[in-house]
N, CA, C and O atoms as a MOPAC input file, in Angstrom:
PM7 MOZYME 1SCF
protein

 N      1.41600 1    -1.22500 1    -0.13800 1
 C      0.17100 1    -0.04100 1    -0.19800 1
 C      0.85400 1     1.31200 1    -0.05400 1
 O      1.46800 1     1.65800 1     0.95500 1
 N      0.71700 1     1.93600 1    -0.98700 1
 C      1.31200 1     3.49900 1    -0.82900 1
 C      1.07200 1     4.07300 1     0.35400 1
 O      0.15100 1     4.05500 1     1.17100 1
 N      2.43200 1     4.74200 1     0.22300 1
 C      2.38600 1     5.77500 1     1.92900 1
 C      3.02800 1     7.09300 1     1.71900 1
 O      4.15000 1     7.17500 1     1.22100 1
 N      2.29500 1     8.19100 1     2.11100 1
 C      2.39300 1     9.70300 1     1.78800 1
 C      2.57000 1    10.09000 1     3.24300 1
 O      1.91800 1     9.63900 1     4.18500 1
 N      3.93200 1    11.34600 1     3.31800 1
 C      4.29000 1    11.93300 1     4.07000 1
 C      3.31200 1    13.24000 1     4.70400 1
 O      2.70400 1    12.67700 1     5.61400 1
 N      3.13300 1    13.80500 1     4.69700 1
 C      2.01000 1    14.89300 1     5.17100 1
 C      2.61100 1    16.01400 1     6.09000 1
 O      2.35100 1    15.80900 1     7.27600 1
 N      3.47000 1    17.33300 1     5.81300 1
 C      4.03400 1    18.20500 1     6.58900 1
 C      3.19100 1    19.44200 1     6.08900 1
 O      3.04100 1    20.04900 1     5.02900 1
 N      2.69300 1    19.51600 1     7.44500 1
 C      1.66000 1    20.92400 1     7.64200 1
 C      1.29900 1    21.06400 1     9.01800 1
 O      0.98500 1    20.15900 1     9.79200 1
 N      1.38100 1    22.39200 1     9.26300 1
 C      0.78700 1    23.41100 1    10.52700 1
 C     -0.69100 1    22.99800 1    10.73700 1
 O     -0.91100 1    22.65100 1    11.89700 1
 N     -1.70900 1    22.95100 1     9.94700 1
 C     -2.87000 1    22.75700 1     9.55400 1
 C     -3.80500 1    21.89800 1     9.64000 1
 O     -4.53100 1    21.46500 1     8.74600 1
 N     -3.77000 1    21.57600 1    11.08400 1
 C     -4.40000 1    20.80100 1    11.17000 1
 C     -5.99700 1    19.76600 1    10.12200 1
 O     -6.28000 1    18.60100 1     9.84000 1
 N     -6.71300 1    21.47800 1     9.86500 1
 C     -7.81000 1    20.89000 1     9.19000 1
 C     -7.40600 1    20.48700 1     7.31200 1
 O     -8.07900 1    19.83000 1     6.51800 1
 N     -6.47000 1    20.97900 1     7.16900 1
 C     -5.79100 1    20.75600 1     6.00200 1
 C     -5.02500 1    19.77900 1     6.13700 1
 O     -5.24800 1    19.09000 1     5.14200 1
 N     -4.03300 1    19.13600 1     6.92400 1
 C     -4.09500 1    17.92200 1     7.33600 1
 C     -5.50400 1    16.68300 1     7.13200 1
 O     -5.50400 1    15.71400 1     6.37300 1
 N     -6.22200 1    16.96800 1     7.74600 1
 C     -7.46500 1    15.58800 1     8.22800 1
 C     -7.69500 1    15.70400 1     6.07000 1
 O     -7.36900 1    14.78800 1     5.31600 1
 N     -8.14900 1    16.70600 1     5.73000 1
 C     -8.60400 1    17.05200 1     4.31300 1
 C     -8.03100 1    16.00300 1     3.58900 1
 O     -8.44800 1    14.94100 1     3.12700 1
 N     -6.87100 1    16.64000 1     3.61800 1
 C     -5.34300 1    15.42700 1     2.33200 1
 C     -5.16500 1    14.06000 1     2.99200 1
 O     -4.68700 1    13.12600 1     2.34800 1
 N     -5.55700 1    13.92100 1     4.32300 1
 C     -5.61200 1    12.64200 1     4.64000 1
 C     -6.85100 1    11.58100 1     4.22800 1
 O     -6.79800 1    10.41000 1     3.85100 1
 N     -7.79200 1    12.32700 1     4.41800 1
 C     -8.73800 1    11.51600 1     3.62900 1
 C     -9.17000 1    11.63700 1     2.07100 1
 O    -10.23000 1    11.18200 1     1.64000 1
 N     -8.25300 1    12.27800 1     1.32700 1
 C     -8.81300 1    12.03100 1     0.40200 1
 C     -7.71200 1    10.98600 1    -0.12200 1
 O     -8.06900 1    10.32600 1    -1.09800 1
 N     -6.17200 1    10.69100 1     0.48400 1
 C     -4.66800 1    10.18100 1     0.39400 1
 C     -5.95800 1     8.95400 1     0.54400 1
 O     -6.08300 1     8.19100 1    -0.41400 1
 N     -6.80400 1     8.80200 1     1.62500 1
 C     -7.29300 1     7.15400 1     1.96800 1
 C     -8.21500 1     6.93000 1     0.98800 1
 O     -8.17900 1     5.90900 1     0.30100 1
 N     -9.06400 1     7.81000 1     0.85100 1
 C     -9.80800 1     7.55200 1    -0.51400 1
 C     -9.35400 1     7.00700 1    -1.74000 1
 O    -10.04200 1     6.65800 1    -2.69900 1
 N     -7.94100 1     6.96500 1    -1.58700 1
 C     -7.03900 1     6.53200 1    -3.16000 1
 C     -6.31800 1     5.30100 1    -2.20500 1
 O     -5.26700 1     4.94300 1    -2.73700 1
 N     -6.52700 1     4.76800 1    -1.29000 1
 C     -5.71500 1     3.51700 1    -0.53000 1
 C     -4.16900 1     4.02200 1    -0.01300 1
 O     -3.32600 1     3.26300 1     0.46500 1
 N     -4.02000 1     5.35300 1    -0.20400 1
 C     -2.92600 1     5.98800 1     0.49400 1
 C     -2.99500 1     5.83700 1     2.07400 1
 O     -3.93200 1     6.30500 1     2.72000 1
 N     -1.58700 1     4.92700 1     2.83700 1
 C     -2.03900 1     5.46400 1     3.91800 1
 C     -0.94800 1     6.63100 1     4.52000 1
 O     -0.24700 1     7.00700 1     3.58100 1
 N     -0.64500 1     7.20700 1     5.58000 1
 C     -0.17600 1     8.59000 1     5.33600 1
 C      0.66400 1     8.32000 1     6.98300 1
 O      0.32700 1     7.44100 1     7.77600 1
 N      1.53000 1     9.08200 1     7.15000 1
 C      2.41300 1     9.82900 1     8.29300 1
 C      2.16000 1    11.43900 1     8.35900 1
 O      2.26700 1    12.03100 1     7.28400 1
 N      1.87300 1    12.11700 1     9.38400 1
 C      1.42500 1    13.16000 1     9.30000 1
 C      2.60100 1    14.18900 1    10.43400 1
 O      2.66600 1    13.87000 1    11.62100 1
 N      3.53000 1    15.49900 1     9.84700 1
 C      3.52000 1    16.14800 1    10.68300 1
 C      3.35100 1    17.83500 1    10.73400 1
 O      3.27700 1    18.71000 1     9.87100 1
 N      3.33600 1    17.81900 1    11.80800 1
 C      2.35100 1    19.31800 1    12.21500 1
 C      3.75100 1    20.66400 1    12.26200 1
 O      3.73000 1    21.83500 1    11.88300 1
 N      4.65500 1    19.98500 1    12.78400 1
 C      5.62400 1    20.93300 1    12.77100 1
 C      7.28100 1    20.48800 1    12.02000 1
 O      7.73200 1    19.34600 1    12.09200 1
 N      7.80600 1    21.33000 1    11.51500 1
 C      9.04300 1    20.70100 1    11.08100 1
 C     10.22500 1    20.22000 1    12.18700 1
 O     10.75900 1    19.11100 1    12.20500 1
 N     10.38200 1    20.87500 1    12.72200 1
 C     11.03700 1    20.10100 1    14.09500 1
 C     10.50500 1    18.50400 1    14.59800 1
 O     11.19400 1    17.72300 1    15.25400 1
 N      9.08000 1    18.24800 1    14.09900 1
 C      8.96000 1    16.53600 1    14.42800 1
 C      9.57700 1    15.62800 1    12.82400 1
 O      9.72900 1    14.40700 1    12.80000 1
 N      9.80500 1    16.39000 1    11.82000 1
 C      9.94400 1    15.63700 1    10.69600 1
 C     11.43800 1    13.86300 1    11.00000 1
 O     11.30800 1    12.65400 1    10.80500 1
 N     12.31300 1    14.49900 1    11.38500 1
 C     12.93100 1    12.85100 1    11.87600 1
 C     12.67300 1    12.33000 1    12.71300 1
 O     13.21500 1    11.24500 1    12.91900 1
 N     11.69600 1    12.85700 1    13.63100 1
 C     11.32200 1    11.90100 1    14.72100 1
 C     10.72400 1    10.49900 1    13.91500 1
 O     10.82000 1     9.27500 1    14.00300 1
 N      9.71400 1    12.03600 1    12.66300 1
 C      8.59300 1    10.96400 1    12.34300 1
 C      9.42600 1     9.88800 1    10.82700 1
 O      8.81700 1     8.98300 1    10.25600 1
 N     10.32100 1    10.15600 1    10.61200 1
 C     10.60200 1     9.00600 1     9.47400 1
 C     11.41800 1     8.08000 1     9.70800 1
 O     11.91800 1     7.40600 1     8.80800 1
 N     11.73300 1     7.87600 1    11.28300 1
 C     12.52200 1     7.05700 1    11.87100 1
 C     11.29900 1     5.72500 1    11.48100 1
 O     10.07500 1     5.79600 1    11.59100 1
 N     11.83500 1     4.97700 1    11.17800 1
 C     10.98000 1     3.36000 1    11.55700 1
 C      9.47800 1     3.66300 1     9.63500 1
 O      8.58300 1     2.95300 1     9.17600 1
 N      9.92000 1     4.71700 1     9.32000 1
 C      9.22400 1     4.77900 1     7.90000 1
 C      9.87500 1     3.44500 1     7.39600 1
 O     11.04000 1     3.39700 1     7.79100 1
 N      9.48600 1     2.23600 1     6.58600 1
 C      9.90000 1     1.37200 1     5.89400 1
 C      9.18700 1     2.17600 1     4.76100 1
 O      9.96500 1     3.08700 1     5.04500 1
 N      8.46700 1     2.68100 1     3.78000 1
 C      8.31900 1     2.63100 1     2.58100 1
 C      7.59800 1     4.64600 1     2.85900 1
 O      7.18700 1     5.08800 1     3.93200 1
 N      7.65900 1     5.22600 1     1.86600 1
 C      7.50400 1     6.67000 1     1.77500 1
 C      7.17700 1     6.53300 1     0.02700 1
 O      8.04000 1     6.18700 1    -0.78000 1
 N      6.15600 1     6.78300 1    -0.23300 1
 C      5.69000 1     7.25900 1    -2.15200 1
 C      5.67000 1     8.82200 1    -2.38700 1
 O      6.07600 1     9.25500 1    -3.46500 1
 N      5.27300 1     9.55900 1    -1.54600 1
 C      5.00700 1    10.87800 1    -1.62400 1
 C      5.28100 1    11.86900 1    -0.73700 1
 O      5.08000 1    11.63800 1     0.45600 1
 N      5.69800 1    12.92500 1    -1.07900 1
 C      5.47400 1    13.79300 1     0.46500 1
 C      4.53600 1    15.07500 1    -0.20000 1
 O      4.54100 1    15.41000 1    -1.38400 1
 N      3.86000 1    15.59300 1     0.73100 1
 C      3.02500 1    16.41600 1     0.57000 1
 C      3.97700 1    17.61600 1     1.43400 1
 O      4.67000 1    17.03600 1     2.27000 1
 N      4.19400 1    19.14800 1     1.45000 1
 C      4.65400 1    19.88400 1     1.95400 1
 C      4.31800 1    21.03200 1     1.89300 1
 O      4.52100 1    21.52700 1     0.78400 1
 N      3.77000 1    21.84800 1     2.80700 1
 C      3.19900 1    22.76900 1     3.06000 1
 C      4.23500 1    24.01700 1     2.81900 1
 O      5.33800 1    23.77900 1     3.31300 1
 N      4.13000 1    25.35500 1     2.14200 1
 C      5.31200 1    26.56400 1     2.57100 1
 C      5.37700 1    26.81000 1     2.72900 1
 O      6.41500 1    27.40900 1     2.44700 1
 N      4.24300 1    27.45900 1     4.13500 1
 C      4.18000 1    28.39600 1     5.32400 1
 C      3.95900 1    27.97300 1     6.49700 1
 O      2.81900 1    27.74700 1     6.90200 1
 N      4.89200 1    27.82900 1     7.11800 1
 C      4.97600 1    26.89300 1     8.46700 1
 C      5.92300 1    27.47100 1     9.47400 1
 O      7.01700 1    27.98000 1     9.22800 1
 N      5.14100 1    27.27000 1    11.06200 1
 C      6.46300 1    27.87400 1    12.10300 1
 C      7.81700 1    27.80900 1    12.01400 1
 O      8.09100 1    26.62400 1    11.82200 1
 N      8.89400 1    28.52300 1    12.05700 1
 C      9.92400 1    28.05500 1    12.50100 1
 C     10.45100 1    27.37700 1    11.48900 1
 O     11.65200 1    27.18700 1    11.68500 1
 N     10.02200 1    26.88200 1    10.38000 1
 C     10.81400 1    26.66400 1     8.78000 1
 C      9.54100 1    26.90900 1     7.57500 1
 O      8.31800 1    26.88700 1     7.71100 1
 N     10.34800 1    27.13200 1     6.44100 1
 C      9.63400 1    27.36000 1     5.82800 1
 C      9.31700 1    26.22200 1     4.76200 1
 O      9.83400 1    25.30900 1     5.40600 1
 N      8.86800 1    25.62000 1     3.65000 1
 C      8.24800 1    24.88400 1     3.24900 1
 C      9.89500 1    24.67200 1     1.93400 1
 O     10.18700 1    23.59200 1     1.42100 1
 N     10.47800 1    25.66500 1     1.75400 1
 C     11.72200 1    25.70100 1     0.87100 1
 C     13.19800 1    24.97300 1     1.50900 1
 O     14.08800 1    24.31100 1     0.97500 1
 N     12.92700 1    25.53800 1     3.15400 1
 C     14.03200 1    25.06400 1     4.00600 1
 C     13.41500 1    23.30400 1     4.55400 1
 O     14.05800 1    22.25500 1     4.53300 1
 N     12.66800 1    23.42500 1     4.78800 1
 C     12.39500 1    21.81900 1     5.06700 1
 C     12.55800 1    20.87600 1     3.57100 1
 O     12.71900 1    19.67100 1     3.75900 1
 N     12.52100 1    21.41100 1     1.93000 1
 C     12.59300 1    21.38400 1     0.71800 1
 C     14.15500 1    20.58700 1     1.05000 1
 O     14.40400 1    19.39800 1     0.85200 1
 N     14.75800 1    21.26500 1     1.41000 1
 C     16.39100 1    21.56400 1     1.06600 1
 C     16.86900 1    19.99400 1     2.51000 1
 O     17.65500 1    19.05600 1     2.38000 1
 N     16.07700 1    20.33200 1     3.56700 1
 C     16.52200 1    19.49000 1     4.33300 1
 C     15.83200 1    17.62500 1     3.72300 1
 O     16.38800 1    16.55300 1     3.96100 1
 N     14.61400 1    17.82400 1     2.98900 1
 C     14.47000 1    16.59400 1     2.53700 1
 C     15.39700 1    15.75600 1     1.25600 1
 O     15.55900 1    14.53600 1     1.25800 1
 N     15.92200 1    16.64800 1     0.24300 1
 C     16.91300 1    16.23300 1    -0.47200 1
 C     17.75000 1    15.50500 1     0.21400 1
 O     17.98600 1    14.30600 1     0.06200 1
 N     18.35400 1    16.48500 1     1.23200 1
 C     19.90000 1    15.78700 1     2.00600 1
 C     19.96100 1    14.57400 1     2.06200 1
 O     20.98400 1    13.90900 1     1.89600 1
 N     18.42900 1    13.99900 1     2.39800 1
 C     18.15900 1    12.57900 1     2.73500 1
 C     18.50100 1    11.88400 1     2.03100 1
 O     17.77400 1    12.12600 1     1.06700 1
 N     19.32100 1    10.88400 1     1.67300 1
 C     19.44800 1     9.69900 1     0.92200 1
 C     18.66600 1     8.54500 1     0.50300 1
 O     18.85800 1     7.77500 1    -0.43900 1
 N     17.64100 1     8.57500 1     1.48400 1
 C     16.50200 1     7.61200 1     1.77500 1
 C     15.52100 1     8.50200 1     1.11400 1
 O     14.49200 1     8.06800 1     1.63200 1
 N     15.15400 1     9.41100 1     0.35600 1
 C     13.98900 1    10.30400 1     0.00700 1
 C     14.73000 1    10.70500 1    -1.18200 1
 O     14.07400 1    11.42200 1    -1.93700 1
 N     15.96500 1    10.42800 1    -1.56800 1
 C     16.09300 1    11.22500 1    -3.09700 1
 C     15.57600 1    10.60500 1    -4.14500 1
 O     16.18700 1    10.89400 1    -5.17400 1
 N     14.75300 1     9.91600 1    -4.29200 1
 C     13.83100 1     9.18000 1    -5.57600 1
 C     12.31900 1     9.44600 1    -4.75200 1
 O     11.38700 1     8.84100 1    -5.28100 1
 N     11.97800 1    10.22100 1    -3.60300 1
 C     10.60200 1    10.51300 1    -3.31400 1
 C     10.30300 1    12.24500 1    -3.81800 1
 O     10.64000 1    13.34800 1    -3.38800 1
 N      9.56200 1    11.78000 1    -4.84900 1
 C      8.58200 1    12.96500 1    -4.90400 1
 C      7.98600 1    14.26900 1    -3.84000 1
 O      7.22200 1    14.08200 1    -2.89300 1
 N      8.32600 1    15.07500 1    -4.10100 1
 C      8.19800 1    16.32300 1    -2.64400 1
 C      7.32800 1    17.51300 1    -3.88400 1
 O      7.80600 1    18.23100 1    -4.76200 1
 N      5.75600 1    17.25900 1    -3.39400 1
 C      5.20300 1    18.42300 1    -3.67700 1
 C      4.39600 1    19.37000 1    -2.85600 1
 O      3.34000 1    19.20600 1    -2.24600 1
 N      5.13400 1    20.35300 1    -2.99600 1
 C      4.54500 1    21.31800 1    -2.93500 1
 C      2.91000 1    21.73300 1    -2.64300 1
 O      2.26200 1    21.91500 1    -3.67400 1
 N      1.97800 1    21.94700 1    -1.01400 1
 C      1.07600 1    22.36800 1    -1.88700 1
 C      0.66800 1    23.28100 1    -0.85600 1
 O      1.03300 1    23.29300 1     0.32000 1
 N     -0.21100 1    24.11600 1    -1.50100 1
 C     -0.27100 1    25.74200 1    -0.39800 1
 C     -1.09000 1    26.56600 1    -0.68300 1
 O     -1.05100 1    26.96600 1    -1.84600 1
 N     -1.79100 1    26.95300 1    -0.07000 1
 C     -2.75600 1    28.52700 1    -0.88100 1
 C     -1.73600 1    29.49400 1    -1.89300 1
 O     -1.99600 1    29.92000 1    -3.01800 1
 N     -0.89800 1    29.61800 1    -1.34600 1
 C      0.36400 1    30.83200 1    -2.02600 1
 C      0.35700 1    30.19200 1    -3.55900 1
 O      1.17000 1    29.31500 1    -3.85200 1
 N     -0.71800 1    30.74300 1    -4.62100 1
 C     -0.14000 1    29.47300 1    -5.54000 1
 C      0.38100 1    30.72300 1    -6.55400 1
 O      0.67200 1    30.32500 1    -7.68200 1
 N      0.49500 1    31.74200 1    -6.39100 1
 C      1.29500 1    32.61800 1    -7.22100 1
 C      3.11800 1    32.19200 1    -6.34500 1
 O      4.00200 1    32.83900 1    -6.90600 1
 N      3.50700 1    31.53900 1    -5.50900 1
 C      4.82400 1    30.95000 1    -5.23400 1
 C      4.87800 1    29.50700 1    -6.74500 1
 O      5.74800 1    28.68200 1    -6.46900 1
 N      4.21000 1    29.20800 1    -7.98200 1
 C      4.43900 1    28.08500 1    -8.29000 1
 C      5.80500 1    27.90500 1    -8.90100 1
 O      6.49800 1    26.89500 1    -9.02800 1
 N      6.00900 1    29.20300 1    -9.25500 1
 C      7.61600 1    29.16400 1   -10.37500 1
 C      8.35700 1    29.18400 1    -9.46400 1
 O      9.29900 1    28.45300 1    -9.77200 1
 N      8.57800 1    29.79900 1    -8.01000 1
 C      9.62700 1    29.75100 1    -7.02400 1
 C      9.92900 1    28.21300 1    -6.20500 1
 O     10.95800 1    27.77500 1    -5.69200 1
 N      8.28500 1    27.52200 1    -6.36600 1
 C      8.35300 1    26.40100 1    -5.50200 1
 C      9.09300 1    25.34200 1    -7.15300 1
 O     10.03400 1    24.58500 1    -6.91400 1
 N      8.71200 1    25.40400 1    -8.22000 1
 C      9.83300 1    24.09900 1    -9.18100 1
 C     11.34100 1    25.33400 1    -9.34300 1
 O     12.25200 1    24.75600 1    -9.93400 1
 N     11.65300 1    26.52800 1    -9.02800 1
 C     13.05200 1    26.49200 1    -9.10900 1
 C     14.07500 1    26.45100 1    -7.95700 1
 O     15.28800 1    26.65800 1    -7.96600 1
 N     12.86400 1    25.98300 1    -6.53600 1
 C     13.88600 1    25.44200 1    -5.50200 1
 C     13.55800 1    23.84800 1    -5.81300 1
 O     13.62300 1    23.09200 1    -4.84400 1
 N     13.35300 1    23.51900 1    -6.57100 1
 C     13.70900 1    21.84400 1    -6.50700 1
 C     12.54400 1    20.84300 1    -6.09400 1
 O     12.70600 1    19.65300 1    -5.82100 1
 N     10.90500 1    21.79200 1    -6.09700 1
 C     10.14200 1    20.72200 1    -5.85200 1
 C      9.58100 1    19.61500 1    -7.17100 1
 O      9.85200 1    19.80300 1    -8.35700 1
 N      9.10900 1    18.95100 1    -6.86800 1
 C      8.48900 1    17.80600 1    -8.24500 1
 C      7.27400 1    18.01800 1    -8.24400 1
 O      6.60600 1    17.12000 1    -8.75800 1
 N      6.76800 1    18.82000 1    -7.88200 1
 C      5.17700 1    19.54700 1    -8.00100 1
 C      4.31500 1    20.17300 1    -7.06600 1
 O      4.51800 1    20.17200 1    -5.85200 1
 N      3.24700 1    20.76600 1    -7.69400 1
 C      2.58100 1    22.04800 1    -6.84000 1
 C      1.49300 1    21.51800 1    -6.93000 1
 O      1.23800 1    20.84200 1    -7.92600 1
 N      0.58300 1    21.68400 1    -5.93000 1
 C     -0.98800 1    21.74900 1    -5.71900 1
 C     -1.35200 1    22.38100 1    -5.26200 1
 O     -1.34100 1    22.14000 1    -4.05500 1
 N     -2.11000 1    23.95100 1    -5.72500 1
 C     -3.02200 1    24.65800 1    -5.24200 1
 C     -3.65500 1    24.22000 1    -4.38500 1
 O     -4.46500 1    23.36900 1    -4.75200 1
 N     -3.62700 1    24.51800 1    -3.01000 1
 C     -4.95100 1    24.62100 1    -1.72000 1
 C     -6.20400 1    25.81600 1    -2.09400 1
 O     -6.18500 1    26.92500 1    -2.62800 1
 N     -7.26200 1    24.94600 1    -1.50900 1
 C     -8.01300 1    23.96000 1    -1.69500 1
 C     -7.52500 1    23.01700 1    -2.71600 1
 O     -7.45700 1    23.30100 1    -3.91100 1
 N     -7.12200 1    21.66200 1    -2.10100 1
 C     -7.15700 1    20.63600 1    -3.24200 1
 C     -8.41900 1    20.21400 1    -4.20200 1
 O     -9.12200 1    19.32400 1    -3.72400 1
 N     -8.61200 1    20.46300 1    -4.83700 1
 C     -9.53900 1    20.12800 1    -5.17800 1
 C     -9.86900 1    18.79300 1    -5.60700 1
 O     -9.17300 1    18.18100 1    -6.41800 1
 N    -11.44200 1    18.09100 1    -4.81800 1
 C    -11.38000 1    16.01000 1    -4.66700 1
 C    -11.67800 1    15.83900 1    -6.17400 1
 O    -10.93300 1    14.96400 1    -6.61700 1
 N    -12.15000 1    16.13500 1    -6.72900 1
 C    -12.48100 1    16.05600 1    -7.68100 1
 C    -10.72400 1    15.61900 1    -8.83900 1
 O    -10.52900 1    14.56400 1    -9.44300 1
 N    -10.16400 1    16.33600 1    -8.80200 1
 C     -9.14900 1    16.40200 1    -9.75200 1
 C     -7.80200 1    15.27800 1    -9.38200 1
 O     -7.09700 1    14.53000 1   -10.06000 1
 N     -7.92400 1    15.71700 1    -7.58900 1
 C     -6.93200 1    14.96400 1    -7.20000 1
 C     -6.44500 1    13.50900 1    -7.42000 1
 O     -5.26400 1    13.17400 1    -7.50600 1
 N     -7.60700 1    12.63000 1    -7.50500 1
 C     -7.38700 1    11.47100 1    -7.39100 1
 C     -6.19400 1    11.00500 1    -9.17300 1
 O     -5.16200 1    10.33400 1    -9.17700 1
 N     -6.86400 1    11.64800 1   -10.36100 1
 C     -5.84200 1    12.01300 1   -11.51800 1
 C     -4.68200 1    12.00700 1   -11.16300 1
 O     -3.87200 1    11.08400 1   -11.24500 1
 N     -4.44700 1    13.83400 1   -10.43400 1
 C     -3.32800 1    14.13000 1   -10.18000 1
 C     -2.35500 1    13.05600 1    -8.83000 1
 O     -1.12900 1    12.95500 1    -8.79500 1
 N     -3.01900 1    12.60400 1    -8.17300 1
 C     -2.49900 1    11.64500 1    -7.17700 1
 C     -1.81200 1    10.50400 1    -8.44200 1
 O     -0.59400 1    10.36200 1    -8.54100 1
 N     -2.33200 1    10.11000 1    -8.91700 1
 C     -2.11500 1     8.93700 1    -9.93300 1
 C     -0.61000 1     9.27600 1   -10.86800 1
 O      0.36700 1     8.55100 1   -11.05600 1
 N     -0.86600 1    10.51000 1   -11.27900 1
 C      0.27900 1    10.46600 1   -12.16900 1
 C      1.63000 1    11.30400 1   -11.05200 1
 O      2.79600 1    11.33700 1   -11.44400 1
 N      1.32700 1    11.74600 1   -10.06300 1
 C      2.20800 1    11.40100 1    -8.80900 1
 C      2.98900 1    10.73600 1    -8.90300 1
 O      4.15600 1    10.99800 1    -9.19100 1
 N      2.32300 1     9.30500 1    -8.59100 1
 C      2.64700 1     8.05500 1    -8.33900 1
 C      3.55800 1     7.07900 1    -8.97400 1
 O      4.33800 1     6.23000 1    -8.54100 1
 N      3.08200 1     7.61600 1   -10.52500 1
 C      3.56400 1     6.74500 1   -11.49500 1
 C      4.99300 1     7.81200 1   -12.31200 1
 O      5.41700 1     7.61300 1   -13.45000 1
 N      5.48200 1     8.87800 1   -11.37500 1
 C      6.72800 1     9.65600 1   -11.50900 1
 C      6.37500 1    10.55100 1   -11.96000 1
 O      7.28200 1    11.32200 1   -11.64600 1
 N      5.23700 1    11.49000 1   -12.87900 1
 C      4.89200 1    12.59700 1   -13.59500 1
 C      5.01900 1    13.68100 1   -12.36000 1
 O      4.73400 1    13.45200 1   -11.18400 1
 N      5.56100 1    15.02500 1   -12.95800 1
 C      5.94300 1    16.20300 1   -11.89200 1
 C      4.76400 1    16.75000 1   -12.02500 1
 O      4.93100 1    17.55900 1   -12.93800 1
 N      3.33300 1    16.83300 1   -11.57400 1
 C      2.12500 1    17.96100 1   -11.83200 1
 C      2.30000 1    19.16200 1   -11.44800 1
 O      2.70100 1    19.24200 1   -10.28700 1
 N      2.16100 1    20.05600 1   -11.94500 1
 C      2.01700 1    21.44800 1   -11.53500 1
 C      0.54500 1    22.11400 1   -11.77300 1
 O      0.15400 1    22.45800 1   -12.88900 1
 N     -0.15200 1    22.23800 1   -10.67900 1
 C     -1.63900 1    23.02400 1   -10.99300 1
 C     -1.58700 1    23.73600 1    -9.91900 1
 O     -1.14600 1    23.38400 1    -8.82500 1
 N     -2.01700 1    24.70100 1   -10.20300 1
 C     -2.02700 1    25.82500 1    -9.61600 1
 C     -3.42800 1    26.37000 1    -8.82000 1
 O     -3.48400 1    27.25200 1    -7.96300 1
 N     -4.49400 1    25.59100 1    -9.35700 1
 C     -6.13500 1    25.95700 1    -8.93400 1
 C     -6.33000 1    24.50500 1    -9.42500 1
 O     -7.45000 1    23.99500 1    -9.41200 1

C-alpha cells in the first residue's frame, strides 16, 4: 500500500488531505511542525510521496525541502508543494519541488493528480 508523508501545520488541511489519500488507498504519516520531521521518518519503511506546505512556523517549506533532499533515503521520493500561495508555483519549481498543488485541493481532480505523481510525473497545478 502506498504511503504519503504530509508536512503541514494546519490540522484542518491535514485532515482533508488524509481523507483524500485514504479514498485512493494510501496510508499517511503526519508532521504538523518541521521539528518533528526526523522523528517521523524513523521507522518509515515505505514512502512514496511527500506533500509539503510552504508556510509553517519555524521553517518554511523551501527550508524543509532542502532538508528532505539532503536525505539519501528520500532522493527518489517526489516532494509536492501544496499551499494556498498559488503565486509561488514558479519559485517552488525553481527551488526543486517535484510538483505543486494549490489549496484547497480539488477533490474531483485529486485522484488523477495523485495517480500521475505516483507514476513519476511532475504535476504543476495551482488551481
